C-alpha positions as CSV (number, residue, x, y, z in Angstrom):
1,M,-36.3,-6.1,5.2
2,K,-39.5,-4.1,5.0
3,S,-42.5,-3.2,7.1
4,R,-46.2,-2.6,8.2
5,S,-49.7,-1.2,8.3
6,T,-50.4,2.3,9.7
7,S,-53.4,1.2,11.8
8,A,-51.0,0.1,14.5
9,L,-49.7,3.6,14.7
10,R,-52.8,5.2,16.3
11,K,-52.4,6.6,19.8
12,P,-53.8,4.1,22.4
13,N,-57.1,4.9,24.0
14,T,-56.3,6.2,27.5
15,K,-58.9,4.2,29.4
16,K,-57.7,1.0,27.6
17,A,-54.1,1.9,28.4
18,A,-54.9,2.4,32.1
19,A,-56.7,-1.0,32.2
20,K,-53.7,-2.6,30.6
21,A,-51.3,-1.0,33.0
22,K,-53.3,-2.5,35.9
23,A,-53.5,-5.9,34.2
24,F,-49.8,-5.9,33.4
25,A,-48.7,-5.1,36.9
26,K,-48.0,-8.8,37.7
27,P,-45.1,-10.4,39.5
28,A,-42.5,-12.4,37.5
29,A,-44.0,-15.3,35.7
30,R,-44.0,-18.6,37.5
31,I,-42.5,-21.7,35.9
32,V,-44.8,-24.7,35.1
33,N,-44.3,-28.0,33.4
34,K,-45.8,-27.5,30.0
35,T,-45.6,-24.7,27.4
36,G,-49.3,-24.7,26.8
37,K,-51.0,-24.4,23.4
38,L,-48.7,-22.6,21.0
39,P,-50.0,-20.3,18.3
40,E,-49.5,-20.8,14.6
41,W,-49.5,-17.9,12.2
42,N,-52.4,-17.0,9.9
43,L,-50.9,-16.4,6.5
44,S,-54.3,-15.7,4.9
45,D,-53.7,-12.0,5.5
46,L,-51.4,-12.4,2.5
47,Y,-53.0,-15.3,0.5
48,A,-55.5,-18.0,1.4
49,G,-53.3,-20.8,0.2
50,I,-50.7,-21.8,-2.3
51,D,-53.5,-22.6,-4.8
52,A,-55.4,-19.4,-4.2
53,P,-56.5,-17.7,-7.4
54,E,-55.2,-14.4,-6.0
55,V,-51.7,-15.7,-6.2
56,T,-52.1,-16.4,-10.0
57,R,-53.8,-13.1,-10.4
58,D,-51.0,-11.1,-8.7
59,L,-48.3,-13.0,-10.6
60,Q,-49.9,-12.1,-13.9
61,K,-50.4,-8.5,-12.7
62,L,-46.8,-8.3,-11.7
63,D,-45.7,-9.6,-15.2
64,S,-47.8,-7.0,-17.0
65,E,-46.8,-4.1,-14.8
66,C,-43.1,-4.8,-15.0
67,V,-43.2,-5.0,-18.8
68,A,-45.3,-1.8,-18.9
69,F,-42.9,0.0,-16.6
70,E,-39.9,-0.9,-18.7
71,A,-41.7,0.3,-21.9
72,D,-42.6,3.6,-20.3
73,Y,-39.3,4.5,-18.7
74,K,-36.3,2.6,-20.0
75,G,-33.8,4.9,-21.7
76,K,-35.8,8.0,-20.8
77,L,-34.8,8.8,-17.2
78,A,-31.9,11.2,-17.9
79,T,-33.9,13.2,-20.5
80,G,-37.1,13.2,-18.5
81,A,-35.4,14.3,-15.3
82,A,-33.7,17.2,-17.0
83,A,-36.8,18.4,-18.8
84,E,-39.2,21.0,-17.3
85,G,-41.3,19.4,-14.6
86,G,-38.8,16.6,-14.5
87,G,-39.0,16.2,-10.7
88,K,-42.8,15.4,-10.8
89,W,-42.3,13.1,-13.8
90,L,-39.5,11.2,-12.1
91,A,-41.5,11.1,-8.8
92,E,-44.4,9.4,-10.6
93,A,-41.9,6.8,-12.0
94,V,-40.6,6.1,-8.5
95,R,-44.1,5.8,-7.1
96,R,-44.9,3.2,-9.7
97,Y,-41.7,1.4,-9.0
98,E,-42.5,1.4,-5.3
99,A,-46.0,-0.1,-5.9
100,I,-44.4,-2.9,-7.9
101,D,-41.9,-3.5,-5.1
102,D,-44.8,-3.8,-2.7
103,L,-46.4,-6.5,-4.8
104,V,-43.1,-8.3,-5.2
105,G,-42.7,-8.2,-1.4
106,K,-46.2,-9.6,-0.8
107,L,-45.7,-12.5,-3.2
108,G,-42.1,-13.3,-2.2
109,S,-42.9,-13.0,1.6
110,Y,-45.8,-15.4,1.3
111,A,-43.8,-18.0,-0.6
112,G,-40.9,-17.7,1.8
113,L,-43.1,-17.9,4.9
114,V,-45.0,-20.9,3.7
115,H,-41.7,-22.6,2.9
116,A,-40.2,-21.7,6.3
117,G,-43.2,-23.3,7.9
118,D,-42.6,-26.6,6.0
119,N,-39.7,-26.9,3.6
120,I,-39.9,-30.7,3.2
121,D,-43.4,-30.8,1.6
122,P,-42.8,-31.3,-2.1
123,A,-45.8,-29.1,-3.1
124,I,-44.7,-26.2,-0.9
125,S,-41.1,-26.6,-2.2
126,K,-42.3,-26.5,-5.8
127,F,-44.5,-23.4,-5.0
128,Y,-41.6,-21.6,-3.4
129,G,-39.3,-22.4,-6.3
130,D,-41.9,-21.4,-8.9
131,V,-42.8,-18.1,-7.3
132,S,-39.1,-17.2,-6.8
133,E,-38.4,-17.9,-10.4
134,R,-41.4,-15.8,-11.6
135,L,-40.3,-12.9,-9.4
136,T,-36.8,-13.1,-10.8
137,I,-38.1,-13.1,-14.4
138,A,-40.6,-10.3,-13.8
139,S,-38.1,-8.1,-11.9
140,T,-35.6,-8.4,-14.7
141,H,-37.6,-5.7,-16.4
142,L,-36.9,-3.4,-13.5
143,L,-33.2,-3.7,-13.4
144,F,-32.6,-0.7,-15.7
145,F,-34.3,1.7,-13.3
146,A,-31.7,1.9,-10.5
147,L,-28.9,1.8,-13.0
148,E,-30.3,4.7,-15.1
149,L,-31.2,6.7,-12.0
150,N,-27.5,6.5,-10.9
151,R,-26.3,7.7,-14.3
152,I,-28.2,10.9,-14.1
153,D,-25.8,13.8,-13.4
154,D,-25.6,15.0,-9.8
155,E,-26.7,18.5,-10.6
156,V,-29.7,17.3,-12.6
157,I,-30.9,14.8,-9.9
158,E,-30.4,17.4,-7.2
159,R,-32.4,20.0,-9.1
160,A,-35.2,17.4,-9.7
161,M,-35.3,16.6,-5.9
162,Q,-36.1,20.2,-5.2
163,T,-39.6,19.2,-6.3
164,P,-41.5,18.1,-3.1
165,E,-42.9,15.0,-4.8
166,L,-39.4,13.6,-5.6
167,G,-37.8,15.2,-2.5
168,H,-39.9,12.8,-0.5
169,F,-37.8,10.0,-1.9
170,R,-34.4,11.7,-1.3
171,P,-33.2,9.3,1.4
172,W,-33.8,6.3,-1.0
173,I,-32.2,8.1,-3.9
174,E,-29.1,9.2,-2.0
175,D,-28.7,5.6,-0.6
176,L,-29.1,4.2,-4.1
177,R,-26.3,6.5,-5.4
178,K,-23.9,5.1,-2.8
179,E,-24.0,1.9,-4.8
180,K,-23.1,3.7,-8.1
181,P,-19.3,2.8,-8.0
182,Y,-20.2,-0.9,-7.8
183,Q,-22.7,-1.1,-10.6
184,L,-22.1,-3.0,-13.8
185,E,-23.2,-2.6,-17.3
186,D,-26.9,-3.3,-17.8
187,R,-26.5,-6.7,-19.5
188,L,-24.1,-7.9,-16.8
189,E,-26.5,-6.8,-14.1
190,Q,-29.2,-8.8,-15.9
191,L,-27.0,-11.9,-16.1
192,F,-26.2,-11.7,-12.4
193,H,-29.8,-11.3,-11.6
194,E,-31.1,-14.2,-13.7
195,K,-28.3,-16.6,-12.8
196,A,-29.1,-16.1,-9.1
197,Q,-31.8,-18.7,-9.4
198,T,-29.4,-21.4,-10.4
199,G,-26.6,-19.9,-8.4
200,Y,-26.6,-18.7,-4.8
201,S,-30.4,-18.9,-4.4
202,A,-30.3,-22.5,-5.4
203,F,-27.6,-23.3,-2.9
204,N,-29.5,-21.4,-0.2
205,R,-32.5,-23.6,-0.8
206,L,-30.3,-26.7,-0.8
207,F,-29.0,-25.7,2.6
208,D,-32.5,-25.2,4.0
209,Q,-33.8,-28.4,2.8
210,T,-30.7,-30.4,3.8
211,I,-30.6,-29.0,7.4
212,S,-34.3,-29.5,7.9
213,G,-34.1,-33.1,6.6
214,L,-31.3,-34.1,8.9
215,R,-32.1,-36.5,11.8
216,F,-30.0,-36.9,14.9
217,K,-30.2,-40.2,16.9
218,V,-30.4,-39.4,20.6
219,A,-31.3,-42.1,23.2
220,G,-32.8,-44.2,20.4
221,K,-35.0,-41.4,19.0
222,E,-34.6,-39.7,15.6
223,L,-34.8,-35.9,16.2
224,A,-34.7,-32.9,13.9
225,I,-32.1,-30.2,14.5
226,E,-34.2,-27.9,16.7
227,P,-35.1,-30.4,19.5
228,T,-31.5,-31.7,19.3
229,L,-30.0,-28.3,19.8
230,N,-32.4,-27.7,22.6
231,L,-31.0,-30.7,24.4
232,L,-27.7,-28.7,24.7
233,Q,-29.6,-26.6,27.3
234,D,-31.0,-29.6,29.2
235,R,-30.4,-29.9,32.9
236,D,-29.1,-33.5,32.4
237,G,-25.5,-33.5,31.5
238,A,-25.7,-36.9,29.9
239,K,-28.4,-35.7,27.5
240,R,-26.3,-32.6,26.6
241,R,-23.4,-34.9,25.8
242,A,-25.6,-37.3,23.8
243,A,-27.0,-34.4,21.8
244,A,-23.6,-33.0,21.0
245,E,-22.3,-36.4,19.9
246,A,-25.4,-37.0,17.8
247,L,-24.9,-33.6,16.1
248,A,-21.3,-34.3,15.5
249,K,-22.0,-37.7,14.0
250,T,-24.7,-36.5,11.6
251,F,-22.7,-33.4,10.6
252,K,-19.7,-35.6,9.9
253,A,-21.8,-37.8,7.6
254,N,-22.9,-34.8,5.7
255,E,-19.7,-32.7,5.7
256,R,-19.1,-33.0,2.0
257,T,-22.5,-31.5,1.2
258,F,-22.1,-28.6,3.6
259,A,-18.5,-28.0,2.4
260,L,-19.7,-27.9,-1.2
261,I,-22.5,-25.4,-0.3
262,T,-20.1,-23.2,1.6
263,N,-17.3,-23.3,-1.0
264,T,-19.7,-22.5,-3.8
265,L,-21.4,-19.6,-2.1
266,A,-18.0,-18.1,-1.0
267,K,-16.8,-18.4,-4.6
268,D,-20.0,-16.9,-5.9
269,K,-19.6,-13.9,-3.6
270,E,-15.9,-13.5,-4.5
271,I,-16.8,-13.4,-8.2
272,S,-19.5,-10.8,-7.6
273,D,-17.3,-8.7,-5.4
274,R,-14.4,-8.8,-7.8
275,W,-16.6,-7.7,-10.8
276,R,-18.1,-4.9,-8.8
277,G,-14.8,-3.7,-7.4
278,F,-15.2,-4.3,-3.6
279,K,-11.8,-4.3,-2.0
280,D,-12.5,-6.3,1.2
281,V,-14.5,-9.5,1.6
282,A,-17.1,-7.7,3.9
283,D,-17.3,-4.4,2.1
284,S,-20.5,-5.3,0.3
285,R,-22.2,-6.0,3.6
286,H,-20.9,-2.8,5.1
287,L,-22.4,-0.9,2.1
288,N,-25.7,-2.7,2.6
289,N,-25.6,-1.8,6.3
290,R,-24.7,1.8,5.5
291,V,-21.9,1.5,8.1
292,E,-18.2,2.4,7.6
293,R,-15.6,-0.4,7.6
294,E,-13.5,1.4,10.2
295,V,-16.5,1.4,12.6
296,V,-16.9,-2.4,12.3
297,D,-13.1,-2.9,12.6
298,A,-13.1,-0.9,15.8
299,L,-16.0,-3.0,17.1
300,V,-14.2,-6.3,16.3
301,A,-11.0,-5.1,17.8
302,S,-12.7,-4.0,21.0
303,V,-14.6,-7.3,21.4
304,R,-11.5,-9.4,20.8
305,A,-9.5,-7.4,23.2
306,A,-12.2,-7.9,25.8
307,H,-12.3,-11.7,25.6
308,P,-10.3,-12.2,28.9
309,K,-12.6,-10.0,31.0
310,L,-15.8,-11.3,29.3
311,S,-16.1,-14.8,28.0
312,H,-12.9,-16.2,29.5
313,R,-13.8,-14.9,32.9
314,Y,-17.4,-15.9,32.8
315,Y,-16.9,-19.5,31.6
316,A,-14.2,-19.9,34.3
317,L,-16.8,-18.8,36.8
318,K,-19.5,-21.1,35.4
319,A,-17.1,-24.0,35.6
320,R,-16.6,-23.3,39.3
321,W,-20.4,-23.3,39.8
322,F,-20.3,-26.9,38.3
323,G,-17.4,-27.8,40.5
324,K,-15.0,-28.2,37.6
325,K,-11.9,-26.6,36.2
326,K,-13.2,-26.8,32.7
327,L,-16.5,-27.4,30.9
328,A,-17.0,-29.5,27.8
329,H,-18.3,-27.5,24.8
330,W,-21.7,-29.2,25.2
331,D,-22.0,-27.6,28.7
332,R,-21.4,-24.1,27.5
333,N,-25.1,-23.2,27.6
334,A,-26.0,-25.7,30.4
335,P,-28.6,-24.5,32.9
336,L,-27.0,-23.3,36.1
337,P,-27.2,-25.6,39.1
338,F,-29.2,-22.9,41.0
339,A,-31.4,-21.9,38.0
340,P,-35.2,-22.5,38.4
341,K,-36.4,-25.8,37.0
342,G,-39.4,-26.5,34.8
343,T,-40.8,-25.0,31.6
344,I,-42.2,-21.5,31.1
345,A,-45.7,-21.7,29.6
346,W,-46.5,-19.7,26.6
347,P,-49.1,-17.4,28.4
348,E,-46.5,-16.6,31.0
349,A,-43.9,-15.8,28.4
350,K,-46.3,-13.5,26.6
351,D,-47.1,-11.7,29.9
352,M,-43.4,-11.4,30.8
353,V,-42.6,-9.6,27.5
354,L,-45.8,-7.5,27.2
355,T,-45.4,-6.3,30.8
356,A,-41.8,-5.2,30.1
357,Y,-42.8,-3.5,26.9
358,H,-45.7,-1.7,28.6
359,G,-43.5,-0.5,31.4
360,F,-41.4,1.3,28.8
361,S,-44.1,2.4,26.5
362,P,-47.9,1.5,26.3
363,R,-47.8,2.2,22.6
364,M,-45.0,-0.3,22.2
365,A,-46.9,-2.9,24.1
366,D,-50.1,-2.3,22.0
367,I,-48.2,-3.0,18.8
368,A,-46.5,-6.1,20.3
369,E,-49.9,-7.4,21.5
370,R,-51.2,-7.5,17.9
371,F,-48.8,-10.3,17.1
372,F,-50.6,-12.4,19.6
373,T,-54.2,-11.3,19.0
374,D,-54.0,-11.3,15.2
375,R,-52.0,-14.5,14.9
376,W,-48.8,-13.1,13.5
377,I,-46.6,-15.6,15.4
378,D,-45.8,-19.2,14.6
379,A,-44.3,-20.8,17.7
380,P,-44.5,-24.7,17.7
381,V,-41.6,-27.0,16.8
382,R,-42.7,-29.1,13.7
383,P,-40.9,-31.4,11.3
384,G,-39.7,-29.5,8.3
385,K,-40.1,-26.1,10.0
386,A,-37.1,-23.8,9.6
387,P,-34.9,-23.8,12.7
388,G,-34.2,-20.7,14.8
389,A,-36.3,-17.6,14.8
390,F,-37.0,-14.4,12.8
391,S,-39.4,-11.6,12.3
392,H,-40.2,-11.1,8.6
393,P,-41.5,-7.6,7.8
394,T,-43.3,-8.8,4.6
395,T,-44.3,-5.5,3.0
396,P,-46.0,-2.2,4.2
397,S,-49.4,-3.1,2.7
398,A,-49.4,-6.1,5.1
399,H,-47.7,-6.7,8.5
400,P,-44.8,-8.7,9.9
401,Y,-44.8,-12.3,11.0
402,V,-42.6,-13.9,13.7
403,L,-41.3,-17.5,13.5
404,M,-39.8,-19.2,16.5
405,N,-39.4,-22.7,17.9
406,Y,-40.7,-22.3,21.4
407,Q,-39.8,-25.0,23.9
408,G,-40.3,-23.2,27.2
409,K,-36.7,-22.3,28.0
410,P,-35.8,-19.0,29.5
411,R,-33.8,-18.2,26.4
412,D,-37.0,-18.8,24.4
413,V,-38.6,-16.0,26.3
414,M,-35.8,-13.7,25.4
415,T,-36.1,-14.9,21.8
416,L,-39.7,-13.8,21.9
417,A,-38.8,-10.4,23.3
418,H,-36.0,-10.2,20.6
419,E,-38.3,-11.0,17.7
420,L,-41.1,-8.8,18.9
421,G,-38.6,-5.9,19.1
422,H,-38.0,-6.5,15.4
423,G,-41.7,-6.7,14.8
424,V,-42.5,-3.4,16.6
425,H,-39.7,-1.7,14.6
426,Q,-41.1,-3.1,11.3
427,V,-44.6,-1.8,12.2
428,L,-43.4,1.6,13.1
429,A,-41.2,1.9,10.0
430,A,-43.9,0.9,7.6
431,G,-45.1,4.4,7.1
432,N,-42.0,5.2,5.1
433,G,-43.2,2.9,2.3
434,P,-41.6,-0.1,0.7
435,L,-38.5,1.8,-0.5
436,M,-37.6,3.5,2.8
437,A,-39.0,1.2,5.5
438,P,-36.2,-1.3,5.3
439,T,-33.6,-0.7,8.0
440,P,-29.9,-1.5,7.8
441,L,-29.1,-4.5,9.9
442,T,-27.0,-2.6,12.4
443,L,-30.1,-0.6,13.6
444,A,-32.5,-3.4,12.9
445,E,-30.8,-5.5,15.6
446,T,-30.8,-2.5,18.0
447,A,-34.6,-2.7,18.3
448,S,-34.6,-6.5,19.0
449,V,-31.8,-6.4,21.5
450,F,-33.5,-3.4,23.3
451,G,-36.6,-5.6,23.6
452,E,-34.6,-8.2,25.3
453,M,-33.0,-5.7,27.7
454,L,-36.4,-4.3,28.7
455,T,-37.6,-7.8,29.5
456,F,-34.5,-8.7,31.4
457,K,-34.5,-5.5,33.5
458,R,-38.2,-5.9,34.3
459,L,-37.7,-9.4,35.6
460,L,-34.5,-8.4,37.5
461,S,-36.4,-5.6,39.3
462,Q,-39.1,-8.0,40.5
463,T,-36.6,-10.6,41.8
464,G,-35.7,-10.3,45.5
465,N,-34.3,-13.8,46.0
466,V,-30.5,-13.8,45.7
467,R,-30.3,-17.1,43.9
468,Q,-32.9,-16.1,41.4
469,R,-31.2,-12.8,40.8
470,Q,-27.9,-14.7,40.3
471,A,-29.6,-17.0,37.8
472,L,-31.1,-14.1,35.9
473,L,-27.8,-12.2,35.8
474,A,-25.9,-15.2,34.6
475,G,-28.5,-16.0,32.0
476,K,-28.3,-12.4,30.7
477,V,-24.5,-12.5,30.6
478,E,-24.6,-15.7,28.7
479,D,-27.0,-14.2,26.2
480,M,-24.8,-11.1,25.8
481,I,-21.7,-13.3,25.3
482,N,-23.6,-15.2,22.7
483,T,-24.7,-12.0,21.1
484,V,-21.4,-10.1,21.2
485,V,-18.4,-12.4,21.6
486,R,-19.8,-15.4,19.7
487,Q,-21.1,-13.3,16.8
488,I,-17.8,-11.5,16.4
489,A,-16.1,-15.0,16.4
490,F,-18.5,-15.9,13.7
491,Y,-17.5,-12.8,11.8
492,S,-13.8,-13.6,12.2
493,F,-14.5,-17.2,11.0
494,E,-16.3,-15.8,7.9
495,R,-13.4,-13.4,7.2
496,A,-10.8,-16.1,7.3
497,L,-12.9,-18.6,5.3
498,H,-13.8,-16.1,2.5
499,T,-10.2,-14.8,2.3
500,E,-8.7,-18.3,2.1
501,R,-11.3,-19.4,-0.5
502,K,-9.8,-17.0,-3.0
503,N,-6.9,-19.4,-3.3
504,G,-9.0,-22.5,-3.9
505,E,-11.6,-24.8,-2.4
506,L,-11.4,-25.6,1.3
507,T,-12.0,-29.1,2.6
508,A,-14.4,-29.7,5.4
509,E,-11.4,-30.5,7.5
510,R,-9.8,-27.1,6.8
511,I,-13.0,-25.2,7.4
512,G,-13.2,-27.1,10.7
513,Q,-9.7,-26.0,11.6
514,I,-10.6,-22.3,11.0
515,W,-13.7,-22.8,13.1
516,L,-11.8,-24.3,16.0
517,S,-9.2,-21.5,15.9
518,V,-11.7,-18.7,16.3
519,Q,-13.9,-20.6,18.8
520,G,-10.9,-21.4,21.0
521,E,-9.8,-17.8,21.0
522,S,-13.3,-16.5,21.9
523,L,-14.4,-19.2,24.4
524,G,-11.1,-19.3,26.4
525,P,-9.3,-22.0,28.4
526,A,-12.3,-22.9,30.6
527,I,-14.2,-24.4,27.7
528,E,-12.8,-27.8,26.6
529,I,-13.5,-28.3,22.9
530,K,-14.1,-32.0,22.4
531,P,-13.8,-34.0,19.1
532,G,-16.8,-33.4,16.8
533,Y,-17.1,-29.7,17.5
534,E,-15.0,-28.9,14.4
535,N,-18.2,-29.4,12.3
536,F,-20.6,-27.2,14.2
537,W,-20.1,-24.4,11.7
538,M,-22.4,-26.4,9.4
539,Y,-25.8,-25.5,10.9
540,I,-25.3,-21.6,11.2
541,P,-27.8,-20.3,8.6
542,H,-26.3,-16.7,8.5
543,F,-23.1,-18.0,6.9
544,I,-25.3,-19.2,4.0
545,H,-28.1,-16.7,3.6
546,S,-26.4,-13.4,4.7
547,P,-22.6,-13.5,4.7
548,F,-21.1,-11.2,7.4
549,Y,-24.6,-10.5,8.8
550,V,-23.5,-11.6,12.2
551,Y,-21.6,-8.5,13.4
552,A,-24.9,-6.6,13.4
553,Y,-25.9,-8.5,16.5
554,A,-22.8,-7.3,18.4
555,F,-23.3,-3.8,17.0
556,G,-26.8,-3.8,18.3
557,D,-26.0,-5.3,21.7
558,C,-23.2,-2.8,22.4
559,L,-25.4,0.0,21.1
560,V,-28.3,-1.0,23.3
561,N,-26.1,-1.1,26.4
562,S,-25.2,2.5,25.7
563,L,-28.8,3.5,24.8
564,Y,-30.1,1.9,28.0
565,A,-27.6,3.8,30.1
566,V,-28.9,7.0,28.6
567,Y,-32.5,5.8,29.4
568,E,-31.6,5.1,33.0
569,K,-30.0,8.5,33.5
570,A,-32.8,10.5,31.8
571,A,-35.9,8.4,31.3
572,E,-38.2,11.4,30.6
573,G,-39.0,11.7,26.9
574,F,-36.7,8.8,26.1
575,A,-39.4,6.4,24.9
576,E,-40.8,9.0,22.5
577,R,-37.3,9.6,21.0
578,Y,-36.7,5.9,20.8
579,L,-39.9,5.1,19.0
580,E,-39.2,8.1,16.7
581,M,-35.8,6.5,15.9
582,L,-37.5,3.2,15.0
583,A,-40.2,5.0,12.9
584,A,-37.5,6.5,10.7
585,G,-36.8,3.1,9.2
586,G,-34.1,3.4,6.6
587,S,-34.8,7.1,5.9
588,R,-31.8,8.4,8.0
589,H,-28.2,7.3,8.6
590,Y,-27.6,5.6,12.0
591,S,-25.2,8.4,13.1
592,E,-28.0,11.0,12.6
593,L,-30.5,8.8,14.5
594,L,-28.2,8.3,17.5
595,R,-27.3,12.0,17.8
596,P,-30.4,12.9,19.9
597,F,-29.1,10.4,22.5
598,G,-25.6,11.8,22.5
599,L,-24.1,8.7,21.1
600,D,-21.4,8.4,18.4
601,A,-20.5,4.8,17.2
602,R,-17.5,6.2,15.3
603,D,-15.8,7.0,18.6
604,P,-13.4,4.1,19.4
605,K,-14.3,4.4,23.1
606,F,-18.0,3.9,22.3
607,W,-17.7,0.1,22.0
608,D,-15.7,-0.2,25.3
609,G,-18.6,1.5,27.1
610,G,-21.0,-1.1,25.8
611,L,-18.7,-4.0,26.7
612,S,-18.2,-2.6,30.2
613,V,-21.9,-3.2,30.9
614,I,-21.3,-7.0,30.4
615,S,-18.1,-6.8,32.4
616,G,-20.0,-5.1,35.2
617,M,-22.6,-7.9,35.4
618,I,-19.8,-10.4,35.7
619,D,-18.3,-8.4,38.5
620,E,-21.6,-8.6,40.3
621,L,-21.8,-12.4,39.7
622,E,-18.2,-12.9,41.1
623,A,-19.2,-10.9,44.2
624,M,-22.0,-13.3,44.8
625,V,-19.8,-16.4,44.9
């Protein structure tokens, strides 16, 4: 993922900041019956439309620049770097490569965002496919660059980086060289690159179009997946059950397609990992995240060991609130009996998040506010729109865009806080340029979860009513369980699936068995898993688009718990250090970035500290009963 424009990095005007501080000093948002008018993003900051002449112009420009770059540098990097003035010469090559990367990011981001907004329109689907194919073909001419850079002798590249011009790119070059053991011969890399269009990229696209095209019959109405999933949070238990049964029925009817997609992508990954020499099914993700396998293993072990005092204990408590010994799986995210009723209007959601951000840092709130004023958010639910939510960084010459499906639930407010956390991070990191702005997923999720925590803590501090406090605490515990326990269960599911896939295809039934096994372990005895839930693995997009991505959420949540504890103990200067950490983007390793806060994720006890925050909230909830 990439980043943003530098105009957002200016220090805020002090009079303007003071006015905002007064305006933001509001009580917790009231709940009303409608969401209000929801914003749609303005993608014309990238291109005016899919038929815009600028798209054709930039595609042609990309073609010519990629061909010229290959002609100028292919086969010459080792000699050029070793020659007198090699550092400056190589720095110029990297700058040209970075400029091309920025153009690729702009074109690819626009095509992807338009497609996310409506992936059932044939013209948009064709545009997305055509642009993706053109980018793949053009970037084939760039494959040599990273491969040749990594073949330069260590002494030669180190000497060249003593030149300030090339030294600027040291973090990117050193990161790139970590991939050296897993690189293949040039022709094989080209084959992998070109075949992606008809391989994993094609199956990713098939998943998106299939999931968006599914319809679920609930109470006589044909619903798309987002409003159907939203019914699982409805106050009416009959509606929750009807939605779960509709999901199960439609998933069952499409299980062969989803099993084929899952099997194909797992096999595709296994082939790639085997050729590249990765030993473990998740090692390529760990490398991409720049995190050590043992750190992730320690996180997983800590979370699984904590199931009894976290998810098992909380769901038993929730069942008691509903007057039951067990809850059906469709009641897992049911609104609590004492939770406020109604819908949170969009303006109220906006104020809730911006108030929380401003209380932490006026600069952070200023950046977040641009997403509203400059139309960087797409919030309504629409047919064909991608489900879920994301913040897409696009490229540093532009700005990020947030997609969500806002339906006025408290969780939607937290999703807004989450995605704006990403967005602020992406804006701050943009100054590092296209090559060093992208942040490994582990730290990328830290910014988003921290945004959620700020919003939650602000609302909690303004709540005097015991029942409202109980509802807020319970909602936050559920979110944290979904972020930590559920995501690690997802990771365990993926590990089991990818490991077993090495021995042959898995039927939909077998995949469902693996799913039920990890879900039962993580949810505990207070959640009764009913027939049909065995196919709920089918709609999780991370399994398709980003294998093993999911542990980054748990990593980020536990890390944020520890970060926030530091903030509460020593708030002075914390915001500045925190924003500085975000502004580093991908230019520094996570261990280096955490050092100023006195945190070390490699310490096995680190994760227990983060999990204890969740356990402590459950303690408080139990004391309220």
